[in-house]
DOFIZA-990896 format. One record per residue: residue number from 1; x, y, z of N, C-alpha, C in turn. Coordinates in steps of 0.05 Angstrom, whole numbers, plus 32768, in hexadecimal, padded with zeros to 4 digits. Layout:
BEGIN
i,n.east,n.north,n.up,ca.east,ca.north,ca.up,c.east,c.north,c.up
NUM,X,Y,Z,X,Y,Z,X,Y,Z
...
This chain:
BEGIN
i,n.east,n.north,n.up,ca.east,ca.north,ca.up,c.east,c.north,c.up
1,7B88,88B0,9668,7B99,88A8,964A,7BB5,88AA,9642
2,7BB8,88C0,965A,7BDE,88BF,9658,7BF3,88A7,964D
3,7BEB,8894,965B,7BF2,887D,9666,7BEE,8865,9646
4,7BD5,886B,9646,7BD7,8859,9630,7BE2,8865,9617
5,7BEE,887D,9616,7BF7,8887,95FE,7C10,8888,9601
6,7C23,888A,9618,7C34,887F,961B,7C3E,8861,9614
7,7C36,8859,9614,7C32,883A,960F,7C2D,883A,95F1
8,7C21,8845,95DC,7C18,8844,95C7,7C3A,883C,95B6
9,7C3C,8835,95AB,7C52,8832,9597,7C51,884F,957C
10,7C69,885F,957F,7C67,8872,9576,7C83,8877,956B
11,7C88,888F,9555,7C9D,8896,954D,7C9C,88AF,9558
12,7CB8,88B6,9551,7CBC,88D9,954B,7CCE,88E3,9539
13,7CC8,88F0,951C,7CD2,88F7,950D,7CDD,8911,9512
14,7CD1,8920,951C,7CE5,8936,9519,7CE9,893D,9534
15,7D07,893C,9538,7D10,893B,9557,7D34,8945,954C
16,7D36,895A,955E,7D48,896B,9559,7D62,8959,9579
17,7D7A,8951,956A,7D8C,8943,9582,7D93,895A,9597
18,7DA0,8977,9584,7DA3,8989,9594,7D8C,898C,95A6
19,7D71,8990,959E,7D67,899C,95AC,7D5F,8985,95C6
20,7D66,8972,95C8,7D55,8968,95DB,7D73,8953,95ED
21,7D7F,895B,95F4,7D8A,895D,960D,7D8B,8959,962C
22,7D8F,893F,9639,7D92,8940,9650,7D96,895C,965F
23,7D8E,8966,9674,7DA2,897D,9688,7DB4,8979,9693
24,7DAD,8963,96A1,7DC3,8950,96A5,7DDD,8950,9693
25,7DE0,8948,9685,7DF1,8943,9672,7DFE,8953,9666
26,7DEB,8970,966A,7DFD,898E,965D,7E13,8993,966C
27,7E02,8990,968D,7E12,899B,96A9,7E2B,8991,96AF
28,7E33,896D,96A0,7E43,8960,96A5,7E56,895F,968F
29,7E4A,8961,967C,7E5D,8961,9663,7E69,8981,965D
30,7E5D,8997,966F,7E68,89AF,9666,7E7B,89B5,9681
31,7E7A,899B,9695,7E8F,89A1,96B0,7EA1,8992,96A3
32,7EA1,897A,968D,7EB6,8966,968A,7EC9,8976,966F
33,7EBA,8985,9664,7EC4,8996,9649,7ECD,89B0,9654
34,7EC5,89BA,9663,7ED1,89D5,967A,7EC5,89E5,9659
35,7EA8,89E9,965C,7E91,89EF,9641,7E85,8A0B,965A
36,7E83,8A22,9651,7E7D,8A36,9667,7E62,8A32,9658
37,7E3F,8A2D,966E,7E35,8A39,9675,7E1C,8A4B,9682
38,7E0C,8A59,9672,7E04,8A6A,967C,7DEF,8A69,969A
39,7DF0,8A4E,96A4,7DF0,8A46,96BC,7DF3,8A30,96C9
40,7DFC,8A2C,96E2,7E0C,8A0A,96EA,7DE7,89FB,96FA
41,7DDF,8A0A,9704,7DCA,89FC,9716,7DB4,89EC,9700
42,7DAD,89D6,9706,7D9F,89CF,96F2,7D7D,89DA,96F2
43,7D76,89E9,9704,7D5A,89F7,9708,7D61,8A03,96E9
44,7D6F,8A1E,96F7,7D7F,8A2F,96DD,7D87,8A33,96CD
45,7D8E,8A19,96BD,7D96,8A14,96A3,7D78,8A0C,9691
46,7D6E,89FA,96AF,7D55,89F6,9697,7D48,8A01,9690
47,7D43,8A26,969E,7D32,8A38,969B,7D3C,8A43,9684
48,7D5C,8A46,9686,7D6D,8A54,966D,7D61,8A45,964E
49,7D5E,8A2A,9651,7D5F,8A22,9637,7D45,8A1C,962C
50,7D2E,8A12,9646,7D14,8A04,9637,7D09,8A1F,9632
51,7CF6,8A1C,961C,7CDC,8A31,9614,7CCC,8A2B,9621
52,7CB9,8A3A,9620,7C98,8A36,9629,7C94,8A55,9617
53,7C6D,8A55,961E,7C5E,8A62,960E,7C6A,8A7D,960D
54,7C7B,8A87,9625,7C8B,8AA0,9619,7C9C,8AAA,9607
55,7CA5,8A9D,95FF,7CB3,8A8F,95EC,7CAC,8AAB,95CB
56,7CB3,8AB8,95C4,7CAB,8AC7,95BC,7CAA,8AC2,9593
57,7CC3,8AB7,958F,7CCA,8AAD,9571,7CD9,8A96,956D
58,7CD9,8A8E,9558,7CEE,8A7F,9554,7D07,8A7C,954F
59,7D14,8A94,954B,7D2B,8A9A,954E,7D31,8AA3,956F
60,7D23,8AA5,9586,7D1E,8AA8,959F,7D26,8A84,959F
61,7D19,8A78,9596,7D11,8A5C,959D,7D2E,8A48,959D
62,7D3D,8A54,9587,7D56,8A50,957C,7D69,8A4E,959B
63,7D65,8A6A,95A6,7D80,8A6A,95B4,7D89,8A5C,95C0
64,7D77,8A50,95D1,7D7F,8A35,95E5,7D94,8A21,95D8
65,7D90,8A1B,95BE,7DAB,8A03,95A8,7DC1,8A16,95AE
66,7DC5,8A2B,95B1,7DE7,8A35,95C3,7DF1,8A27,95D3
67,7DE2,8A1B,95E4,7DF1,8A14,9609,7DEF,89ED,95FA
68,7DD8,89E6,95EE,7DDA,89C5,95EA,7DEE,89BE,95D8
69,7DFC,89D2,95C1,7E09,89C8,95B1,7E21,89D4,95BD
70,7E26,89E5,95D2,7E41,89E9,95D9,7E51,89D3,95E2
71,7E3D,89BD,95E6,7E49,89A0,95F6,7E46,8990,95F5
72,7E47,898F,95D2,7E3E,8980,95B9,7E54,897D,95A8
73,7E74,897B,95B2,7E84,898B,95A2,7EA1,8967,95A8
74,7E8F,895B,95B0,7EA5,8945,95AE,7E9A,8928,95A9
75,7EAC,8921,9598,7E9A,88FC,9594,7E88,88F1,95B1
76,7E9B,88E9,95C8,7E89,88E4,95D5,7E71,88EC,95E0
77,7E74,890C,95E6,7E5B,891D,95EE,7E4D,8911,95D6
78,7E49,890F,95C0,7E2E,890E,95A3,7E29,88ED,95A9
79,7E3C,88D8,95A5,7E32,88C7,95B4,7E25,88C1,95CE
80,7E2A,88C9,95E9,7E18,88D1,95FD,7E00,88E4,95F1
81,7E03,88F0,95ED,7DE6,88FF,95E9,7DD4,88EB,95D2
82,7DE6,88E5,95BB,7DCB,88D1,95B1,7DC1,88BA,95B7
83,7DCF,88AC,95CC,7DCA,8894,95D9,7DAF,889B,95ED
84,7DBF,88B0,95FC,7DAA,88B2,961B,7D8E,88C2,9605
85,7D87,88CA,95F3,7D73,88D0,95E3,7D63,88BD,95D2
86,7D72,88A1,95CC,7D5F,888C,95CA,7D57,8879,95E9
87,7D69,887A,95FE,7D59,8878,961B,7D3D,8887,9616
88,7D47,889D,9617,7D28,88AC,9623,7D0C,88AC,9610
89,7D1B,88AA,95FA,7CF4,88A6,95E4,7CF5,888B,95F6
90,7CFD,886D,95EF,7CFA,8859,95F2,7CE5,8857,9617
91,7CED,8866,9629,7CE0,8862,9640,7CBF,8871,9634
92,7CBF,887B,9616,7C9F,887C,961C,7C97,8870,95FA
93,7CA5,885D,95F0,7CA2,8852,95E1,7CA3,8859,95C6
94,7CB4,8869,95BC,7CBA,886D,95AD,7CC4,8855,959D
95,7CBF,884B,957F,7CC7,8834,9577,7CE1,8839,955F
96,7CD4,8856,9553,7CE8,885C,953F,7CF2,8881,9542
97,7D00,8881,9539,7D05,88A2,953D,7D1A,88AF,9528
98,7D20,88BE,9523,7D2C,88CB,950E,7D2B,88E2,951C
99,7D51,88E9,951E,7D5E,8900,9532,7D6D,890E,9516
100,7D5C,8922,9526,7D69,8937,9506,7D88,8951,9513
101,7D91,8956,9506,7DB2,896B,951A,7DBD,896F,94FD
102,7DCF,8988,9500,7DDF,898F,94EA,7DFE,898D,94F6
103,7E0B,8985,94EB,7E27,8973,94F1,7E39,898F,94FB
104,7E38,89A8,94DE,7E44,89BB,94EB,7E46,89CD,9506
105,7E2E,89C8,9510,7E2C,89D1,9528,7E41,89C2,953E
106,7E51,89B8,9540,7E61,899C,954A,7E7A,89A0,9543
107,7E84,89AA,9534,7E9A,89A4,952F,7EAD,89C4,953E
108,7EA2,89D0,954F,7EC1,89E7,955E,7ED6,89D8,9565
109,7ED0,89C9,956D,7EEA,89BA,9576,7F01,89A4,955F
110,7EF2,89AF,954A,7F04,8999,9537,7EF8,897E,952F
111,7EE6,8974,9534,7EE2,895B,9528,7ED7,8965,950C
112,7ED7,8947,94F9,7ECF,8954,94DE,7EAE,8948,94DA
113,7E9B,8951,94C5,7E8A,8947,94C6,7E89,8929,94CA
114,7E9E,891E,94B7,7E96,88FD,94BA,7E98,88F8,94DB
115,7EAA,8901,94EB,7EB3,88F8,950B,7E90,88F9,9514
116,7E87,8916,9515,7E69,8920,9521,7E57,890E,9516
117,7E53,8906,94FB,7E3E,88F5,9501,7E41,88D0,9500
118,7E5A,88CA,9500,7E5F,88B4,9505,7E55,88AA,9526
119,7E60,88C3,953D,7E5F,88BF,9553,7E40,88C2,9559
120,7E31,88DA,9550,7E0D,88CC,9553,7E03,88B2,954C
121,7E08,88A9,952B,7DFE,8895,952E,7E0F,8874,9538
122,7E28,8878,953E,7E25,885F,955D,7E1E,886C,956C
123,7E15,8880,957B,7DFF,8882,958D,7DE8,8876,9594
124,7DE1,887E,9579,7DBF,8879,956E,7DBE,8855,956C
125,7DD2,8846,9562,7DD3,8831,9562,7DD7,8821,9572
126,7DEA,8827,9592,7DE9,881C,95AD,7DCE,881F,95B8
127,7DC2,8839,95AC,7DA3,8843,95BC,7D99,8825,95AD
128,7D9A,8820,9593,7D81,880D,9591,7D89,87F3,95A0
129,7D9D,87E7,9596,7DA3,87D0,95A5,7DA5,87CB,95BF
130,7D96,87E8,95D3,7D9B,87DA,95F1,7D76,87EC,95F1
131,7D6D,87F9,95E1,7D58,87F8,95EA,7D3E,87F9,95D5
132,7D46,87E6,95BE,7D35,87DE,95AC,7D27,87F5,95A1
133,7D34,880D,9599,7D2B,8826,958F,7D3C,882B,9576
134,7D2D,8827,9563,7D39,882B,9540,7D40,8843,9538
135,7D52,8853,952E,7D54,886D,952B,7D5E,886F,950B
136,7D60,888C,9503,7D68,888F,94F3,7D77,88AB,94F9
137,7D8C,88BB,94E4,7DA0,88D9,94E5,7D8A,88E8,94C6
138,7D81,8900,94D1,7D7C,890A,94C0,7D8B,892D,94C3
139,7DA2,892E,94AE,7DAD,8936,94B1,7DA3,8956,94A0
140,7DAE,896F,94AD,7DA6,8989,94AC,7DB4,8993,94A1
141,7DA5,89AA,9489,7DB7,89C2,9479,7DA8,89DA,9493
142,7DAF,89EB,9497,7DA6,8A02,949C,7DA7,8A1F,9491
143,7D94,8A28,9490,7D7D,8A39,9481,7D94,8A53,947D
144,7DA1,8A4F,9493,7DAB,8A74,94A0,7DC3,8A6F,9493
145,7DD7,8A53,948B,7DF7,8A57,947B,7DFA,8A54,9470
146,7E0A,8A4C,945C,7E0E,8A5D,9443,7DFA,8A3E,9432
147,7DFD,8A40,941A,7DF0,8A2C,9405,7E0C,8A1B,9407
148,7E24,8A1F,940A,7E2F,8A11,93FC,7E3B,89FE,941E
149,7E30,8A00,942B,7E38,89F2,944B,7E21,89E0,9449
150,7DFF,89EA,9447,7DF1,89D8,943D,7DF3,89C3,9423
151,7E12,89CA,940E,7E13,89B1,93FE,7E23,899B,9408
152,7E37,89AA,9417,7E46,8996,9427,7E3B,8983,9438
153,7E27,898C,944B,7E0A,8979,9460,7E06,8967,9450
154,7DFE,896E,9436,7DEC,895E,9423,7DFF,8946,941B
155,7E20,894C,941B,7E2C,8938,9409,7E29,8927,9422
156,7E30,892D,943F,7E32,8923,9455,7E1E,890F,9455
157,7E0C,8918,944F,7DF5,8907,9452,7DEE,88EF,9443
158,7DF8,88F9,9426,7DFD,88E2,940E,7E10,88C6,941A
159,7E24,88D9,9422,7E3C,88C9,9430,7E30,88AB,943B
160,7E25,88B9,944D,7E16,88A2,9462,7E01,8896,945F
161,7DEE,8895,9444,7DDF,888D,943D,7DD8,8872,943B
162,7DC5,8865,9452,7DCA,883E,9457,7DD5,883C,9472
163,7DEB,8858,9473,7DFD,8856,9488,7DF2,8866,94A5
164,7DD7,8860,94A8,7DC3,886C,94BC,7DBD,8885,94B7
165,7DBF,8895,949F,7DB2,88A7,9493,7DA1,88A6,948A
166,7D8D,88B0,9492,7D6E,88A9,947E,7D6B,88C6,9467
167,7D75,88D8,9470,7D6C,88E5,9468,7D74,8909,9469
168,7D68,891A,945C,7D73,8945,945A,7D60,894C,9460
169,7D6E,8967,946E,7D54,8973,947A,7D5A,898F,9474
170,7D4B,89AC,9475,7D5D,89C6,947C,7D4A,89D1,9491
171,7D5E,89E4,94A4,7D55,89DC,94BD,7D55,89FE,94C0
172,7D50,8A0A,94D5,7D5D,8A22,94E5,7D44,8A36,94D8
173,7D4B,8A55,94E4,7D3B,8A6A,94E0,7D30,8A66,94C7
174,7D19,8A62,94C2,7D02,8A61,94AC,7D05,8A89,949B
175,7CFC,8A91,94A4,7CF3,8AA9,949C,7D0C,8AB6,9490
176,7D0F,8AC1,947C,7D1D,8AD7,946F,7D3C,8AC1,9468
177,7D34,8AA1,9460,7D46,8A8C,945C,7D3A,8A7B,9453
178,7D38,8A89,9434,7D2C,8A71,9421,7D2E,8A5C,9416
179,7D27,8A42,9418,7D35,8A27,940C,7D44,8A30,93F0
180,7D35,8A36,93E5,7D3F,8A3B,93C5,7D64,8A42,93CC
181,7D6A,8A4A,93DB,7D82,8A56,93E0,7D97,8A3F,93E4
182,7D88,8A2C,93EB,7D9A,8A0F,93F2,7D93,89FE,93E1
183,7D8A,8A01,93BF,7D7C,89ED,93A8,7D8B,89D6,93A0
184,7DAB,89D8,93A2,7DBE,89CE,9397,7DC6,89BA,93AE
185,7DC1,89B8,93C5,7DC6,89A7,93DE,7DAA,8990,93D1
186,7D92,899B,93CF,7D80,8985,93D3,7D7E,8979,93AF
187,7D8B,8987,93A1,7D89,8977,938E,7D98,895E,9385
188,7DB0,8964,9399,7DCC,8945,93A1,7DB7,8935,93A7
189,7DAE,8934,93BC,7DA0,8924,93D1,7D8E,8911,93C0
190,7D7A,8929,93AC,7D67,8913,939D,7D79,890D,938B
191,7D91,8919,937E,7D96,8902,936F,7DAA,88E6,9373
192,7DA4,88E8,9393,7DB2,88D3,93A8,7D9C,88BB,93AC
193,7D81,88C2,93A1,7D67,88BC,93AE,7D61,88BB,93C7
194,7D64,88D8,93D4,7D6B,88D3,93F2,7D47,88E2,93FA
195,7D43,88D6,941B,7D2D,88DB,942A,7D2F,8903,9428
196,7D1E,891B,9420,7D17,892B,9425,7D07,8932,943A
197,7D15,893F,944E,7CF2,8952,9463,7D05,8975,9466
198,7CF1,8985,9462,7D00,899C,9466,7CE8,89B0,9475
199,7CF8,89C2,9493,7CE8,89D1,94A4,7CD6,89EE,9490
200,7CC8,89E2,948F,7CB4,89FD,947D,7C91,8A05,9497
201,7C94,8A0F,9489,7C70,8A20,9494,7C6A,8A21,94AD
202,7C8E,8A2D,94BF,7C83,8A2C,94DE,7C88,8A51,94E3
203,7CA8,8A5A,94DA,7C98,8A73,94D5,7C9A,8A88,94C7
204,7C98,8A7D,94A8,7C99,8A84,948D,7C77,8A74,9484
205,7C70,8A77,946A,7C54,8A76,946C,7C5A,8A63,945A
206,7C40,8A5E,9442,7C35,8A3F,942D,7C50,8A42,941D
207,7C4F,8A58,9417,7C6E,8A5C,940B,7C87,8A53,940F
208,7C92,8A40,9427,7CA6,8A3B,9424,7C9E,8A25,9427
209,7C81,8A13,942A,7C81,89FF,942A,7C83,89F4,940E
210,7C77,89FF,93FE,7C73,8A01,93D9,7C9E,89FB,93D6
211,7CA7,8A10,93DC,7CC1,8A0E,93D7,7CCE,89EF,93E1
212,7CCA,89E6,93F8,7CD3,89CF,9403,7CCA,89B5,93F0
213,7CB6,89B4,93EE,7CA9,899E,93DB,7CB2,89A9,93BD
214,7CB0,89BD,93AE,7CAD,89B7,9390,7CCA,89C2,938A
215,7CDC,89D3,93A0,7CFF,89DE,9397,7D0C,89C3,93A3
216,7D09,89C3,93BD,7D17,89AF,93CB,7D13,898D,93C7
217,7CFD,8987,93C2,7CED,896C,93BD,7CE4,8958,93D9
218,7CD7,896E,93E9,7CD2,8961,9402,7CC4,8946,9402
219,7CC8,8931,9417,7CB5,891A,9415,7CA3,8922,942A
220,7CA6,892D,9444,7CA1,893E,945A,7CA5,8958,945D
221,7C98,895F,946E,7C98,8981,9479,7C9A,897A,948F
222,7CB3,8988,9491,7CB1,8994,94BE,7C9D,89A7,94C0
223,7C91,89A3,94DB,7C79,89B2,94D6,7C67,89BE,94C3
224,7C67,89CE,94B9,7C51,89CC,94A4,7C42,89DB,94AE
225,7C48,89F1,94C7,7C27,89F8,94D3,7C17,8A0C,94C3
226,7C2A,8A1C,94AF,7C18,8A27,949D,7C04,8A25,9483
227,7C0B,8A0D,947D,7BF9,89FF,946A,7BDE,8A0E,945B
228,7BD1,8A11,9475,7BAE,8A19,9472,7BB8,8A2D,9460
229,7BC4,8A37,9463,7BC7,8A58,9451,7BC9,8A57,9433
230,7BCF,8A40,942B,7BCE,8A3C,940E,7BAF,8A20,9407
231,7BA1,8A25,9402,7B93,8A06,93FF,7B93,89F7,93E8
232,7BA4,89FD,93D7,7BA3,89F1,93C0,7BBF,89DC,93C2
233,7BCF,89EE,93D1,7BE2,89DD,93DE,7BEA,89C3,93EC
234,7BCD,89C9,9400,7BC3,89BA,9414,7BBD,89A5,940B
235,7BB1,89AA,93F6,7B9A,8994,93ED,7BB9,897F,93D7
236,7BCF,898D,93CE,7BDC,897E,93C1,7BEB,8970,93CC
237,7BF4,8976,93F1,7BFD,896C,9401,7BEF,8952,9413
238,7BE1,894E,9405,7BC8,8947,941A,7BC3,8928,9407
239,7BC6,8937,93E1,7BBB,891D,93CE,7BD4,8914,93D3
240,7BEC,891C,93D8,7C0F,890A,93D4,7C0A,88FE,93EA
241,7C07,88FD,9401,7C0A,88F0,941B,7C27,8901,9426
242,7C2F,8911,9422,7C40,891A,942C,7C3E,891E,9445
243,7C48,8919,945B,7C47,8918,947B,7C53,8936,9481
244,7C3D,8944,9494,7C4A,8959,94AB,7C56,8950,94C4
245,7C6F,8958,94C8,7C7F,8950,94E2,7C6A,895E,94F3
246,7C5A,8963,9501,7C47,897B,9512,7C57,8972,952C
247,7C62,898F,9540,7C6E,898D,9557,7C5F,89AA,9561
248,7C47,899C,9578,7C38,89AE,9584,7C47,89C5,9595
249,7C51,89AF,959D,7C55,89C7,95BF,7C68,89E0,95B5
250,7C81,89D9,95A6,7C94,89E4,9592,7C83,89FA,9584
251,7C6E,89F3,9573,7C56,8A0F,9568,7C5C,8A18,9574
252,7C51,8A17,958F,7C48,8A33,959D,7C5A,8A39,95AA
253,7C71,8A36,95AF,7C87,8A3F,95BC,7C94,8A53,95A6
254,7C92,8A4F,9595,7C9E,8A55,9579,7C91,8A7A,956A
255,7C71,8A6B,9573,7C62,8A7F,9569,7C57,8A76,954F
256,7C5C,8A65,9544,7C55,8A5F,952D,7C30,8A5C,9531
257,7C26,8A5A,9548,7C0A,8A51,9551,7C0F,8A61,956E
258,7BF0,8A71,9572,7BEF,8A87,9583,7BDB,8A79,95A7
259,7BD0,8A62,9595,7BC2,8A4F,95A4,7BC1,8A2D,95A6
260,7BCC,8A1C,95BD,7BC8,8A03,95A7,7BAD,89FD,959D
261,7B98,8A00,95A6,7B7F,89FF,95A4,7B86,8A08,9581
262,7B80,8A1D,9570,7B89,8A25,9563,7B9B,8A10,9543
263,7BAD,8A07,9554,7BC0,89F8,9549,7BB2,89E7,9529
264,7BB9,89F1,9514,7BAE,89E1,94F9,7BB3,89C7,94FF
265,7BBC,89B4,9507,7BBD,899E,9508,7BA3,8990,950E
266,7B92,899A,9517,7B72,898D,9526,7B69,898E,950A
267,7B6D,89A1,94FA,7B57,89A6,94D7,7B68,8994,94CA
268,7B87,8990,94CA,7B97,8983,94B7,7B93,8967,94B7
269,7B8F,8962,94CF,7B89,8942,94D8,7B65,8932,94CD
270,7B57,894D,94D7,7B3C,8949,94BE,7B3B,8941,94A9
271,7B43,8951,949C,7B43,894F,947E,7B56,8946,9474
272,7B68,8928,9483,7B6D,8914,9476,7B92,891F,946E
273,7B9C,8937,947D,7BB4,892D,9478,7BCA,891D,9492
274,7BE5,890E,947A,7BF5,8906,948D,7C03,8914,94AC
275,7BF1,8916,94BA,7BFC,8924,94D0,7C0A,8912,94EB
276,7C21,891E,94F2,7C33,8908,9502,7C38,891E,9512
277,7C3B,8915,952E,7C49,891E,9548,7C5F,891A,9553
278,7C70,8935,9557,7C8B,8935,955D,7C91,8944,9573
279,7CA5,8945,9584,7CAF,8950,9595,7CC1,896C,958F
280,7CCF,896A,957E,7CDE,897C,956C,7CF1,897B,9585
281,7CF7,8985,9590,7D0D,898A,95A8,7D03,897F,95C8
282,7D0F,896D,95CE,7CFC,8960,95ED,7D09,8977,95FC
283,7D25,8981,9600,7D29,8996,9612,7D1F,89AA,960D
284,7D29,89BC,95F8,7D19,89D9,95F1,7D07,89D7,95F7
285,7CE7,89C4,95ED,7CD0,89CF,95EF,7CC7,89C0,960E
286,7CE0,89B8,9623,7CCF,89A8,9637,7CB9,8996,9630
287,7CBC,897B,961F,7CA8,8972,9617,7CAE,8952,9617
288,7C9D,893C,960C,7C9C,8925,9609,7C95,8920,95F1
289,7C96,8904,95E9,7C7B,8904,95D6,7C5D,88F9,95DC
290,7C5E,88E4,95F3,7C4A,88E7,9602,7C3B,8907,9609
291,7C4A,891E,960F,7C44,8936,9610,7C31,8946,95F9
292,7C46,8937,95DF,7C2B,8948,95D3,7C1A,8940,95C4
293,7C1A,891B,95C7,7BFB,8914,95C4,7BEA,8915,95D8
294,7BF0,8921,95EF,7BE2,892B,9607,7BD7,8940,95F8
295,7BE6,8958,95F2,7BE0,8973,95EC,7BC6,8972,95DA
296,7BC9,895C,95BF,7BBA,8956,95AC,7BA2,894C,95B7
297,7BA0,8938,95D5,7B8B,8933,95D5,7B78,8950,95F0
298,7B89,895F,95FD,7B75,896E,9607,7B6A,8989,95F8
299,7B85,8984,95E4,7B79,89A8,95CE,7B69,899A,95B8
300,7B67,8983,95A4,7B5A,8981,9594,7B42,896E,9599
301,7B52,895F,95B6,7B2F,894D,95BF,7B35,8934,95AA
302,7B4F,8928,95A2,7B50,8914,9588,7B52,88FC,95A7
303,7B40,88E6,9595,7B3B,88CE,95A9,7B4B,88BD,9595
304,7B50,88A5,95A5,7B60,888D,959F,7B5D,888B,9580
305,7B4C,8888,956F,7B4F,888C,9556,7B5C,8895,9545
306,7B5B,88AB,954E,7B6C,88CC,954B,7B83,88C3,9550
307,7B8D,88BF,955C,7BA5,88BA,956C,7BB3,889F,9564
308,7B9C,888E,955F,7BB2,8879,954D,7BB6,887E,9532
309,7B9D,888A,9523,7BAA,8899,9503,7BC4,88A5,9502
310,7BC8,88B3,951D,7BE0,88CB,9523,7BFA,88B2,951A
311,7BF8,889F,9532,7C13,8886,953F,7C19,8880,9520
312,7BF9,887A,950F,7C09,8864,94F7,7C08,8878,94DC
313,7C0A,8893,94E0,7C10,88A1,94C8,7C29,88A0,94D2
314,7C37,88A4,94E8,7C4E,88AD,94ED,7C6B,8896,94EB
315,7C5D,8879,94EA,7C6B,8860,94E0,7C70,8869,94C2
316,7C53,8864,94B2,7C4A,886B,9497,7C5E,8880,9487
317,7C6D,888E,948F,7C74,88A8,9487,7C9F,88A2,9493
318,7C9B,8896,94A4,7CBD,888F,94A5,7CD2,888D,9491
319,7CDF,8890,9492,7CFC,8894,947D,7CFC,8879,9484
320,7CF6,8865,9481,7D02,8847,9479,7CFF,8837,945E
321,7D07,8823,9462,7D08,8812,9449,7CEC,880C,9447
322,7CD7,880D,942F,7CB4,8800,9435,7CBD,87E1,9444
323,7CC6,87D2,943B,7CC1,87B4,9449,7CC6,87BE,9469
324,7CDF,87C4,946D,7CE7,87C7,948F,7CCB,87D5,9499
325,7CBE,87EB,948F,7CB0,87FE,9491,7C8F,87F1,9497
326,7C8D,87DA,9483,7C7A,87C3,947E,7C72,87B8,94A0
327,7C8F,87A3,949D,7C92,8795,94B6,7C84,87A5,94D0
328,7C99,87C5,94D3,7C8D,87CF,94EA,7C75,87D6,94F2
329,7C6D,87E1,94DD,7C52,87E3,94E3,7C3A,87C8,94EC
330,7C3F,87BC,94DC,7C37,879F,94DF,7C30,8792,9504
331,7C4E,879D,950B,7C4A,8797,9534,7C40,87A8,9544
332,7C41,87C9,9532,7C38,87DF,953F,7C1C,87E3,953A
333,7C07,87DD,9527,7BF1,87D3,9529,7BE9,87B8,9536
334,7BF5,87A6,953C,7BE9,878B,9557,7BF1,879B,956E
335,7BFC,87AA,9576,7C01,87BA,958A,7BF7,87CB,958F
336,7BE6,87D9,957C,7BD6,87F0,9588,7BB9,87D9,958B
337,7BB0,87CB,957D,7B99,87B7,957E,7B95,87B0,9597
338,7BB0,87AA,95A0,7BB2,8795,95C1,7BAF,87AD,95D9
339,7BB3,87C7,95CD,7BAA,87DB,95E3,7B92,87E5,95EA
340,7B8F,87EA,95CD,7B6E,87E9,95CB,7B57,87DA,95D7
């Protein structure tokens, strides 16, 4: 089954650039740019950065990003990391991915938001030419930062609409940092007809999802794990075909769930919700998209038809123009039939 899943054309709609580096790349960039690391040996650095089920919270999970971001402060580094990510996902037949990140985390050496974003987009475009993986950028505001910073990042997203950026997001520590505080940033992107996704329902409950939908105008929900806490809201999400960007492995690591077997994604799919599977952070979570699908097979008993539905959900929910999405879906359906 694993090889068959690996061959399936797939999407990864919830994928953080700064959580998906290669260990070798971190070591090489640190040496080149004289960046201090907590460890210089491959295994030790991996142990420091990568999480497992021993992680106690989302906040602990996020600590590894201090290392990855420390080596992502030059245009060359950002370009390289983006290009390598395309190569990595191509190896498991990801056809479309949306790469999210927050440029504010990459300006320590004086780069402008524009310079950061153009380096990332250039790396992704080179990767698309080489590996035939289409991608788009999602700019992230951060919950714990000032609302004015989120607004500046929203302006950047608007500036690069149709130039590589496909959406806007609010990420970071969820508990204690409500999305309503960043309302002006979302009003701006809504006024410019942009796609919106919001991290919600992971470290905070269904009320966080409600804010993401009704205050931020989210078209998709990042995680949405605790949607089950509000049945009326769950029905609303289902009726309006709002996709959930489910990330199984990281949800266990951040303690959004205590056991994978109890993850609500199984119930969500059975109820007809538009469930998608994603990696979140390939390095920090030590996972791949194939791993995520295999986790669903192992823990939920999903069969081929259910896996195929999740794949199609991903392509249907992509932040792509309708006709482009339609054409891509036709190709994907044909390939899935051949695999079947």
